[in-house]
N, C-alpha and C positions, 0 to 999 in steps of 0.2 A: 024863559030860559028852558032849554031843551034838556033831554036826558044827557048824562055825561058821556054816553056812548060806550058800546062794548069794544071799540077799537083800542081802548087803553087797558082792557082786561086781558088776562093771559088766556091763551087759546084753550079750547075744550073740545075734546072728541070723545064720544062714548060708543062702544061697540060690545055687545053681548054683556052689558051690564058693568063693563070695566071702564074706568076713566082713564083715557090715554092722553098723552101729551099732545098738544097742538101749538101752532104757531100764533103769536100775537099779530093781530092785523095791523096794518101800517096806518097810523093815525097822524094827528098834527104832531110833528116832531118837537115843536116848541113846548106843546102841552106835556108830552111824554117826558122831555128833558126836565121840565119844571117839577113834575110829579116824582121822578126818580131822585132829583136833588132834594126835594122835601123829604122824601123817604130816608135818604142818607141822614139828613138832619134829625129826624124823628128817632132814628135807632140809636142816636147818641145820648138820648135821655134815658138813663139806666132804669129808672123806676116806672117807665111808661109801658103801656100795654103793646104799643107798636114794637118797641125794643124787645119785649118778651116774645112777640110773634116772630120777629126776626131770628132771635136766638134759637127758637124751636125749629124753624125751617131751615136755617143755614146748615144744620147738621146733616140732613138728608137730601137737601135739594141744591145746596151751593149758594154762593153769594148773590149772583145775578138774579136768579129765579126767586130767591128770598126777597130781594129789594123790589122786584116787580110785584110780588105778592103784597108787600107793605105798601107800595104805591097805589095799588088797587084798593086796599083797605082805606087809605087816605081819601081816595075818591068816593068810596062808599059812605065815609064819615062826612065829607064836605057836602054832599048832595043835599041831605035834609037840613043841614045848617044854613046853607045858602037859600034853598027853596023855601023852607018854612020859617026860618029865623030862630030855630031852636038852639039853645046853648049846648056846646059840646062838654061832656062830662067825661074826664079821664077815669078809666076803670082800674088802672094800676097794673103792675107788672104781674101780680099773683092772682089776678081775676080769673083767668082760664084755668090755672092750676087748682084753685079752690073749687071751681065748677066740676072739674073731673074727679077731685076727691069726694065731693058730695054724691056724685052718681056712681062711684065705685069703679071707674075705668082706669 
């Protein structure tokens, strides 16, 4: 099984230390549609970490970009699960909030 591929990841362009928007590369449309549909389903689970990620991002990035970010997170989660057979452990919706409170950010 190969790497999931950067084509399903959001575009990335950096110049002078600033991270700028870039376009997503054209990938397998069926895979992209399945990832986006899965992301839409994942954000409906209120207590999940992916739903919390969506709620954080949608405020400043908009619905479509937040969904692509959640779809990318699903791909990042699925890769070690499929490759190494490790079990997925849900972190919960307040996981990242707790991390920021501990570090004082």
